[in-house]
Gaussian input, Z-matrix of N, CA and C with variables (Angstrom, degrees):
# hf/3-21g

backbone

0 1
 N
 C     1     B1
 C     2     B2     1     A1
 N     3     B3     2     A2     1     D1
 C     4     B4     3     A3     2     D2
 C     5     B5     4     A4     3     D3
 N     6     B6     5     A5     4     D4
 C     7     B7     6     A6     5     D5
 C     8     B8     7     A7     6     D6
 N     9     B9     8     A8     7     D7
 C    10    B10     9     A9     8     D8
 C    11    B11    10    A10     9     D9
 N    12    B12    11    A11    10    D10
 C    13    B13    12    A12    11    D11
 C    14    B14    13    A13    12    D12
 N    15    B15    14    A14    13    D13
 C    16    B16    15    A15    14    D14
 C    17    B17    16    A16    15    D15
 N    18    B18    17    A17    16    D16
 C    19    B19    18    A18    17    D17
 C    20    B20    19    A19    18    D18
 N    21    B21    20    A20    19    D19
 C    22    B22    21    A21    20    D20
 C    23    B23    22    A22    21    D21
 N    24    B24    23    A23    22    D22
 C    25    B25    24    A24    23    D23
 C    26    B26    25    A25    24    D24
 N    27    B27    26    A26    25    D25
 C    28    B28    27    A27    26    D26
 C    29    B29    28    A28    27    D27
 N    30    B30    29    A29    28    D28
 C    31    B31    30    A30    29    D29
 C    32    B32    31    A31    30    D30
 N    33    B33    32    A32    31    D31
 C    34    B34    33    A33    32    D32
 C    35    B35    34    A34    33    D33
 N    36    B36    35    A35    34    D34
 C    37    B37    36    A36    35    D35
 C    38    B38    37    A37    36    D36
 N    39    B39    38    A38    37    D37
 C    40    B40    39    A39    38    D38
 C    41    B41    40    A40    39    D39
 N    42    B42    41    A41    40    D40
 C    43    B43    42    A42    41    D41
 C    44    B44    43    A43    42    D42
 N    45    B45    44    A44    43    D43
 C    46    B46    45    A45    44    D44
 C    47    B47    46    A46    45    D45
 N    48    B48    47    A47    46    D46
 C    49    B49    48    A48    47    D47
 C    50    B50    49    A49    48    D48
 N    51    B51    50    A50    49    D49
 C    52    B52    51    A51    50    D50
 C    53    B53    52    A52    51    D51
 N    54    B54    53    A53    52    D52
 C    55    B55    54    A54    53    D53
 C    56    B56    55    A55    54    D54
 N    57    B57    56    A56    55    D55
 C    58    B58    57    A57    56    D56
 C    59    B59    58    A58    57    D57
 N    60    B60    59    A59    58    D58
 C    61    B61    60    A60    59    D59
 C    62    B62    61    A61    60    D60
 N    63    B63    62    A62    61    D61
 C    64    B64    63    A63    62    D62
 C    65    B65    64    A64    63    D63
 N    66    B66    65    A65    64    D64
 C    67    B67    66    A66    65    D65
 C    68    B68    67    A67    66    D66
 N    69    B69    68    A68    67    D67
 C    70    B70    69    A69    68    D68
 C    71    B71    70    A70    69    D69
 N    72    B72    71    A71    70    D70
 C    73    B73    72    A72    71    D71
 C    74    B74    73    A73    72    D72
 N    75    B75    74    A74    73    D73
 C    76    B76    75    A75    74    D74
 C    77    B77    76    A76    75    D75
 N    78    B78    77    A77    76    D76
 C    79    B79    78    A78    77    D77
 C    80    B80    79    A79    78    D78
 N    81    B81    80    A80    79    D79
 C    82    B82    81    A81    80    D80
 C    83    B83    82    A82    81    D81
 N    84    B84    83    A83    82    D82
 C    85    B85    84    A84    83    D83
 C    86    B86    85    A85    84    D84
 N    87    B87    86    A86    85    D85
 C    88    B88    87    A87    86    D86
 C    89    B89    88    A88    87    D87
 N    90    B90    89    A89    88    D88
 C    91    B91    90    A90    89    D89
 C    92    B92    91    A91    90    D90
 N    93    B93    92    A92    91    D91
 C    94    B94    93    A93    92    D92
 C    95    B95    94    A94    93    D93
 N    96    B96    95    A95    94    D94
 C    97    B97    96    A96    95    D95
 C    98    B98    97    A97    96    D96
 N    99    B99    98    A98    97    D97
 C   100   B100    99    A99    98    D98
 C   101   B101   100   A100    99    D99
 N   102   B102   101   A101   100   D100
 C   103   B103   102   A102   101   D101
 C   104   B104   103   A103   102   D102
 N   105   B105   104   A104   103   D103
 C   106   B106   105   A105   104   D104
 C   107   B107   106   A106   105   D105
 N   108   B108   107   A107   106   D106
 C   109   B109   108   A108   107   D107
 C   110   B110   109   A109   108   D108
 N   111   B111   110   A110   109   D109
 C   112   B112   111   A111   110   D110
 C   113   B113   112   A112   111   D111
 N   114   B114   113   A113   112   D112
 C   115   B115   114   A114   113   D113
 C   116   B116   115   A115   114   D114
 N   117   B117   116   A116   115   D115
 C   118   B118   117   A117   116   D116
 C   119   B119   118   A118   117   D117
 N   120   B120   119   A119   118   D118
 C   121   B121   120   A120   119   D119
 C   122   B122   121   A121   120   D120
 N   123   B123   122   A122   121   D121
 C   124   B124   123   A123   122   D122
 C   125   B125   124   A124   123   D123
 N   126   B126   125   A125   124   D124
 C   127   B127   126   A126   125   D125
 C   128   B128   127   A127   126   D126
 N   129   B129   128   A128   127   D127
 C   130   B130   129   A129   128   D128
 C   131   B131   130   A130   129   D129
 N   132   B132   131   A131   130   D130
 C   133   B133   132   A132   131   D131
 C   134   B134   133   A133   132   D132
 N   135   B135   134   A134   133   D133
 C   136   B136   135   A135   134   D134
 C   137   B137   136   A136   135   D135
 N   138   B138   137   A137   136   D136
 C   139   B139   138   A138   137   D137
 C   140   B140   139   A139   138   D138
 N   141   B141   140   A140   139   D139
 C   142   B142   141   A141   140   D140
 C   143   B143   142   A142   141   D141
 N   144   B144   143   A143   142   D142
 C   145   B145   144   A144   143   D143
 C   146   B146   145   A145   144   D144
 N   147   B147   146   A146   145   D145
 C   148   B148   147   A147   146   D146
 C   149   B149   148   A148   147   D147
 N   150   B150   149   A149   148   D148
 C   151   B151   150   A150   149   D149
 C   152   B152   151   A151   150   D150
 N   153   B153   152   A152   151   D151
 C   154   B154   153   A153   152   D152
 C   155   B155   154   A154   153   D153
 N   156   B156   155   A155   154   D154
 C   157   B157   156   A156   155   D155
 C   158   B158   157   A157   156   D156
 N   159   B159   158   A158   157   D157
 C   160   B160   159   A159   158   D158
 C   161   B161   160   A160   159   D159
 N   162   B162   161   A161   160   D160
 C   163   B163   162   A162   161   D161
 C   164   B164   163   A163   162   D162
 N   165   B165   164   A164   163   D163
 C   166   B166   165   A165   164   D164
 C   167   B167   166   A166   165   D165
 N   168   B168   167   A167   166   D166
 C   169   B169   168   A168   167   D167
 C   170   B170   169   A169   168   D168
 N   171   B171   170   A170   169   D169
 C   172   B172   171   A171   170   D170
 C   173   B173   172   A172   171   D171
 N   174   B174   173   A173   172   D172
 C   175   B175   174   A174   173   D173
 C   176   B176   175   A175   174   D174
 N   177   B177   176   A176   175   D175
 C   178   B178   177   A177   176   D176
 C   179   B179   178   A178   177   D177
 N   180   B180   179   A179   178   D178
 C   181   B181   180   A180   179   D179
 C   182   B182   181   A181   180   D180
 N   183   B183   182   A182   181   D181
 C   184   B184   183   A183   182   D182
 C   185   B185   184   A184   183   D183
 N   186   B186   185   A185   184   D184
 C   187   B187   186   A186   185   D185
 C   188   B188   187   A187   186   D186
 N   189   B189   188   A188   187   D187
 C   190   B190   189   A189   188   D188
 C   191   B191   190   A190   189   D189
 N   192   B192   191   A191   190   D190
 C   193   B193   192   A192   191   D191
 C   194   B194   193   A193   192   D192
 N   195   B195   194   A194   193   D193
 C   196   B196   195   A195   194   D194
 C   197   B197   196   A196   195   D195
 N   198   B198   197   A197   196   D196
 C   199   B199   198   A198   197   D197
 C   200   B200   199   A199   198   D198
 N   201   B201   200   A200   199   D199
 C   202   B202   201   A201   200   D200
 C   203   B203   202   A202   201   D201
 N   204   B204   203   A203   202   D202
 C   205   B205   204   A204   203   D203
 C   206   B206   205   A205   204   D204
 N   207   B207   206   A206   205   D205
 C   208   B208   207   A207   206   D206
 C   209   B209   208   A208   207   D207

   B1=1.4212
   B2=1.5547
   B3=1.2804
   B4=1.4929
   B5=1.4062
   B6=1.2653
   B7=1.4966
   B8=1.5231
   B9=1.3298
   B10=1.4428
   B11=1.5385
   B12=1.3575
   B13=1.4498
   B14=1.5435
   B15=1.3321
   B16=1.4302
   B17=1.5683
   B18=1.3079
   B19=1.4796
   B20=1.5448
   B21=1.3067
   B22=1.4681
   B23=1.5038
   B24=1.3391
   B25=1.4704
   B26=1.5427
   B27=1.3316
   B28=1.4507
   B29=1.5301
   B30=1.3580
   B31=1.4539
   B32=1.5038
   B33=1.3330
   B34=1.4530
   B35=1.5304
   B36=1.3761
   B37=1.4313
   B38=1.5731
   B39=1.3198
   B40=1.4448
   B41=1.4747
   B42=1.3487
   B43=1.4792
   B44=1.4897
   B45=1.3329
   B46=1.4627
   B47=1.4900
   B48=1.3199
   B49=1.4628
   B50=1.5406
   B51=1.3224
   B52=1.4452
   B53=1.4762
   B54=1.3194
   B55=1.4507
   B56=1.5096
   B57=1.2792
   B58=1.4674
   B59=1.5179
   B60=1.3587
   B61=1.4571
   B62=1.4771
   B63=1.3114
   B64=1.4508
   B65=1.4527
   B66=1.3582
   B67=1.4732
   B68=1.5644
   B69=1.3157
   B70=1.4320
   B71=1.5799
   B72=1.3159
   B73=1.4652
   B74=1.5239
   B75=1.3213
   B76=1.4418
   B77=1.4943
   B78=1.3595
   B79=1.4730
   B80=1.4903
   B81=1.3714
   B82=1.4884
   B83=1.5749
   B84=1.3037
   B85=1.4622
   B86=1.4810
   B87=1.3253
   B88=1.4784
   B89=1.5337
   B90=1.3002
   B91=1.4900
   B92=1.5251
   B93=1.3380
   B94=1.5100
   B95=1.5108
   B96=1.3077
   B97=1.5055
   B98=1.4992
   B99=1.2911
   B100=1.4564
   B101=1.5227
   B102=1.3388
   B103=1.4276
   B104=1.5183
   B105=1.3028
   B106=1.4660
   B107=1.5249
   B108=1.3343
   B109=1.4695
   B110=1.5045
   B111=1.3504
   B112=1.4876
   B113=1.4944
   B114=1.3474
   B115=1.5320
   B116=1.5395
   B117=1.3304
   B118=1.4432
   B119=1.4944
   B120=1.3259
   B121=1.4349
   B122=1.5254
   B123=1.3546
   B124=1.4851
   B125=1.5555
   B126=1.3103
   B127=1.4728
   B128=1.5394
   B129=1.3564
   B130=1.4034
   B131=1.5147
   B132=1.2988
   B133=1.4482
   B134=1.5536
   B135=1.3339
   B136=1.4947
   B137=1.5716
   B138=1.3529
   B139=1.4566
   B140=1.5259
   B141=1.3057
   B142=1.4766
   B143=1.5541
   B144=1.3496
   B145=1.4578
   B146=1.5106
   B147=1.3194
   B148=1.5333
   B149=1.5278
   B150=1.3503
   B151=1.5082
   B152=1.5301
   B153=1.3831
   B154=1.4374
   B155=1.5349
   B156=1.3075
   B157=1.4362
   B158=1.5156
   B159=1.3198
   B160=1.4670
   B161=1.5368
   B162=1.3021
   B163=1.4837
   B164=1.4942
   B165=1.3428
   B166=1.4661
   B167=1.5300
   B168=1.3097
   B169=1.4284
   B170=1.5043
   B171=1.2653
   B172=1.4886
   B173=1.5327
   B174=1.3133
   B175=1.4113
   B176=1.5293
   B177=1.2743
   B178=1.4715
   B179=1.5516
   B180=1.3506
   B181=1.4595
   B182=1.4738
   B183=1.3105
   B184=1.4495
   B185=1.4723
   B186=1.2936
   B187=1.5076
   B188=1.4303
   B189=1.2931
   B190=1.4644
   B191=1.5276
   B192=1.2911
   B193=1.4421
   B194=1.5245
   B195=1.2908
   B196=1.4565
   B197=1.5277
   B198=1.3425
   B199=1.5034
   B200=1.4821
   B201=1.3106
   B202=1.4659
   B203=1.5080
   B204=1.3557
   B205=1.5284
   B206=1.5078
   B207=1.3391
   B208=1.4846
   B209=1.4615
   A1=107.54
   A2=118.05
   A3=122.40
   A4=116.24
   A5=117.19
   A6=119.60
   A7=109.89
   A8=114.30
   A9=122.51
   A10=107.76
   A11=115.15
   A12=118.86
   A13=109.86
   A14=116.82
   A15=121.57
   A16=114.17
   A17=116.94
   A18=119.60
   A19=112.19
   A20=119.66
   A21=122.14
   A22=113.30
   A23=117.32
   A24=120.73
   A25=112.71
   A26=118.86
   A27=118.72
   A28=113.17
   A29=116.53
   A30=120.66
   A31=116.58
   A32=117.69
   A33=122.02
   A34=110.94
   A35=113.91
   A36=120.55
   A37=109.61
   A38=115.33
   A39=119.05
   A40=108.18
   A41=113.59
   A42=119.84
   A43=108.67
   A44=117.03
   A45=121.74
   A46=113.64
   A47=116.10
   A48=121.70
   A49=114.73
   A50=118.39
   A51=122.71
   A52=111.45
   A53=117.11
   A54=121.61
   A55=108.16
   A56=119.00
   A57=124.54
   A58=110.63
   A59=115.95
   A60=119.32
   A61=111.47
   A62=119.20
   A63=122.85
   A64=110.38
   A65=116.76
   A66=121.24
   A67=113.67
   A68=118.71
   A69=121.91
   A70=110.49
   A71=116.62
   A72=120.53
   A73=109.76
   A74=120.83
   A75=123.38
   A76=112.19
   A77=117.88
   A78=121.44
   A79=112.06
   A80=116.83
   A81=116.47
   A82=112.78
   A83=115.77
   A84=119.72
   A85=109.74
   A86=116.26
   A87=122.72
   A88=109.57
   A89=117.38
   A90=120.29
   A91=107.20
   A92=117.72
   A93=121.87
   A94=107.46
   A95=120.93
   A96=121.14
   A97=108.11
   A98=119.76
   A99=122.63
   A100=111.94
   A101=115.80
   A102=122.02
   A103=111.29
   A104=117.32
   A105=122.57
   A106=111.02
   A107=116.65
   A108=120.22
   A109=111.83
   A110=115.80
   A111=119.38
   A112=109.93
   A113=116.48
   A114=120.68
   A115=108.30
   A116=118.48
   A117=122.08
   A118=110.31
   A119=118.44
   A120=122.33
   A121=110.58
   A122=114.64
   A123=122.63
   A124=109.08
   A125=115.91
   A126=119.91
   A127=111.67
   A128=118.29
   A129=120.67
   A130=111.26
   A131=118.71
   A132=124.98
   A133=110.40
   A134=114.84
   A135=121.96
   A136=106.42
   A137=119.76
   A138=119.69
   A139=111.68
   A140=117.55
   A141=122.47
   A142=108.80
   A143=116.14
   A144=120.78
   A145=109.69
   A146=116.05
   A147=119.89
   A148=110.06
   A149=114.66
   A150=118.45
   A151=112.63
   A152=116.59
   A153=120.09
   A154=113.37
   A155=116.25
   A156=121.70
   A157=115.99
   A158=115.89
   A159=121.18
   A160=111.01
   A161=116.16
   A162=119.65
   A163=107.46
   A164=115.17
   A165=122.65
   A166=110.36
   A167=117.41
   A168=121.54
   A169=112.85
   A170=118.46
   A171=123.23
   A172=112.60
   A173=120.26
   A174=123.33
   A175=114.76
   A176=118.82
   A177=122.33
   A178=106.63
   A179=115.42
   A180=120.07
   A181=107.80
   A182=116.56
   A183=122.99
   A184=113.94
   A185=114.87
   A186=121.68
   A187=108.57
   A188=117.79
   A189=122.01
   A190=109.45
   A191=116.61
   A192=120.54
   A193=108.12
   A194=114.89
   A195=120.80
   A196=108.81
   A197=114.13
   A198=119.63
   A199=108.26
   A200=116.51
   A201=120.40
   A202=111.46
   A203=114.75
   A204=118.42
   A205=107.59
   A206=112.70
   A207=117.93
   A208=111.55
   D1=106.62
   D2=177.08
   D3=-94.81
   D4=-27.69
   D5=-177.24
   D6=-139.86
   D7=144.85
   D8=178.38
   D9=-77.67
   D10=154.62
   D11=172.26
   D12=-60.16
   D13=152.68
   D14=-177.30
   D15=-53.82
   D16=-38.58
   D17=-178.15
   D18=-70.74
   D19=-12.33
   D20=179.85
   D21=-103.36
   D22=-16.17
   D23=-169.93
   D24=-66.04
   D25=-23.67
   D26=-178.67
   D27=-76.53
   D28=-25.80
   D29=-176.64
   D30=-108.57
   D31=-23.98
   D32=-174.84
   D33=-126.09
   D34=160.77
   D35=173.85
   D36=-140.52
   D37=160.16
   D38=174.50
   D39=-100.54
   D40=123.84
   D41=178.19
   D42=-132.24
   D43=119.07
   D44=178.99
   D45=59.00
   D46=31.74
   D47=179.27
   D48=86.78
   D49=-1.43
   D50=179.06
   D51=-110.69
   D52=145.21
   D53=176.35
   D54=-92.32
   D55=118.56
   D56=-179.23
   D57=-129.08
   D58=166.84
   D59=174.94
   D60=-61.84
   D61=140.62
   D62=-179.88
   D63=-61.59
   D64=134.50
   D65=176.58
   D66=77.13
   D67=11.97
   D68=-179.61
   D69=-63.44
   D70=133.05
   D71=177.22
   D72=-128.38
   D73=10.10
   D74=179.45
   D75=-65.62
   D76=118.30
   D77=-178.72
   D78=-62.21
   D79=-30.30
   D80=179.17
   D81=-65.05
   D82=-33.67
   D83=176.46
   D84=-60.42
   D85=-50.64
   D86=-176.19
   D87=-65.97
   D88=-35.06
   D89=179.02
   D90=-66.58
   D91=-42.50
   D92=-179.97
   D93=-65.62
   D94=-39.42
   D95=-179.38
   D96=-64.74
   D97=-41.28
   D98=-179.50
   D99=-64.79
   D100=-40.22
   D101=178.41
   D102=-65.47
   D103=-43.96
   D104=177.49
   D105=-61.47
   D106=-44.08
   D107=177.06
   D108=-60.61
   D109=-42.47
   D110=-179.02
   D111=-64.65
   D112=-40.56
   D113=178.72
   D114=-62.47
   D115=-43.69
   D116=-177.10
   D117=-63.67
   D118=-41.74
   D119=179.32
   D120=-63.80
   D121=-44.42
   D122=-178.23
   D123=-62.22
   D124=-44.19
   D125=-179.50
   D126=-67.89
   D127=-35.69
   D128=178.56
   D129=-69.99
   D130=-34.66
   D131=176.45
   D132=-65.52
   D133=-40.43
   D134=-177.70
   D135=-69.94
   D136=-43.52
   D137=178.85
   D138=-64.19
   D139=-36.23
   D140=178.43
   D141=-63.57
   D142=-47.93
   D143=-178.81
   D144=-60.99
   D145=-42.43
   D146=178.18
   D147=-59.30
   D148=-49.33
   D149=-177.96
   D150=-62.60
   D151=-32.10
   D152=179.44
   D153=-83.23
   D154=-4.01
   D155=-179.93
   D156=77.83
   D157=18.98
   D158=-179.45
   D159=-93.01
   D160=-7.97
   D161=-177.60
   D162=-139.98
   D163=129.63
   D164=-178.55
   D165=-77.70
   D166=146.10
   D167=171.88
   D168=-112.61
   D169=125.09
   D170=179.48
   D171=57.28
   D172=25.14
   D173=-178.94
   D174=67.81
   D175=15.55
   D176=-176.02
   D177=-100.75
   D178=104.75
   D179=177.87
   D180=-111.85
   D181=162.91
   D182=172.80
   D183=97.13
   D184=-176.90
   D185=177.76
   D186=-100.58
   D187=130.37
   D188=175.17
   D189=-103.71
   D190=122.10
   D191=176.06
   D192=-100.75
   D193=100.62
   D194=-175.17
   D195=-104.77
   D196=125.75
   D197=-178.06
   D198=-140.72
   D199=154.89
   D200=174.91
   D201=-92.30
   D202=1.56
   D203=177.97
   D204=-102.11
   D205=146.42
   D206=-179.99
   D207=-96.69

């Protein structure tokens, strides 16, 4: 999303991928944005490690051969 719809451009802006009030200077908002970005990066790294098999999920390791035949 590179640009806001016309009806939102007078009140909001996109900054660092987040939609915020235009002209916002509240440091708490920017601290929250940085915290959210850090969480997103950490979660992405964890998902990548799980997919690559470098991190266990729920203690379940190994290959499970599941079949409906006995």
